[in-house]
C-alpha positions, 0 to 999 in steps of 0.5 A, spaced: 499 500 500 503 506 497 504 510 503 500 517 503 503 523 500 504 528 504 501 537 503 505 541 504 502 543 510 503 536 513 510 538 510 510 545 513 508 542 520 513 537 521 518 542 520 516 547 524 517 540 529 524 539 527 526 546 526 522 549 532 525 543 538 532 544 535 532 552 536 527 555 539 522 559 536 526 566 536 532 562 534 528 558 527 527 563 520 522 562 517 526 561 511 530 556 513 523 551 514 521 554 508 526 551 504 526 544 509 519 543 506 520 544 499 515 550 500 516 557 501 514 564 505 507 564 500 505 557 502 506 560 510 502 567 508 496 561 506 496 555 510 497 560 515 499 567 516 505 568 518 510 565 523 508 566 530 501 561 527 505 557 523 507 555 531 501 556 535 497 550 529 504 546 530 503 546 539 496 545 537 496 540 533 502 537 538 499 537 545 492 535 541 493 528 543 496 529 551 491 534 552 485 528 549 489 524 554 490 527 560 483 530 560 479 522 559 483 521 566 483 526 570 475 526 569 475 518 570 479 519 576 475 524 579 468 521 577 471 514 581 472 520 588 477 523 590 483 521 587 490 521 590 496 525 589 499 520 586 493 518 581 494 525 579 501 526 578 501 520 574 495 521 570 498 527 567 506 525 566 504 518 563 501 522 557 507 528 557 511 522 555 507 517 552 503 518 547 509 523 544 517 518 545 512 512 543 510 514 536 517 512 533 523 517 530 517 522 530 515 523 537 522 524 539 521 531 535 515 532 539 517 531 545 522 535 544 518 540 541 514 541 545 519 542 551 523 546 548 516 551 547 513 550 553 520 554 556 522 558 550 525 564 553 520 568 550 514 570 553 510 571 547 512 563 546 511 561 553 503 564 552 503 561 545 503 555 549 500 555 556 493 557 551 493 550 548 496 546 555 492 552 560 485 549 560 486 542 561 493 543 566 489 548 571 484 543 572 491 538 575 492 543 580 486 545 583 485 537 583 492 536 586 491 542 592 484 538 593 487 533 594 493 536 599 489 540 604 494 540 609 499 544 604 497 551 601 496 553 595 501 557 593 505 551 596 502 546 592 502 551 585 510 551 586 511 544 587 506 544 580 511 549 577 517 544 578 513 538 575 512 541 570 519 544 568 521 537 569 517 534 565 520 539 559 526 538 560 525 531 560 521 532 554 526 536 550 530 531 551 536 536 555 536 530 561 539 524 555 545 521 555 550 524 550 555 519 547 562 519 550 569 520 546 568 513 544 561 514 542 559 510 549 554 512 552 555 518 558 554 515 564 553 518 569 546 522 565 543 515 565 536 517 562 533 512 558 527 516 553 527 510 550 522 507 554 517 512 557 514 506 561 520 506 567 521 513 565 515 516 567 515 511 573 522 513 576 519 520 575 512 520 579 516 516 585 520 522 584 514 527 584 509 523 589 515 524 594 516 530 592 510 533 594 509 528 599 514 531 604 517 537 599 511 542 600 511 547 606 504 551 608 
């Protein structure tokens, strides 16, 4: 069976994910994207309207399955009663790793893209990312605050922001092993991004302990 041919719009989105994930928004020119996508500026204007609109569309596409799965899990947990902090943390972390890191080669590109854009130096770009993620993320924050009544809302919010940052670091692969001089993995940094399940378990365990013992009212 023949592989479907990518449309120009799809090529632009795919290349945008890769280039923005590698160089950030400001460090990536629109020309570099159009050349790699075998397109032109007119195509960007036609399909998206601007470089920022292209980024917005790429973020929306990348976050859609993660948001959907997070919403489904949270709805299920809340329908069953009062979820525990561990259940909430797991329901938040696992989709952020599994749905991007288990899509093969493109999954790694998407993960790096999400992680990079979430903490872009530009406030405007972070706001753009937040517009796609805030609705469901704000529900998780509220649920964690209810599940941790012994801690102040500000303390839970502090823990929550650090959870987002740590997840983004792993998504961007900033903590991944790097090849040594002889091409051997750097064992001083043994993060296995090829096993999202194991990474999720370790990350959930770390965060549960942090929320349980590290928050101060």
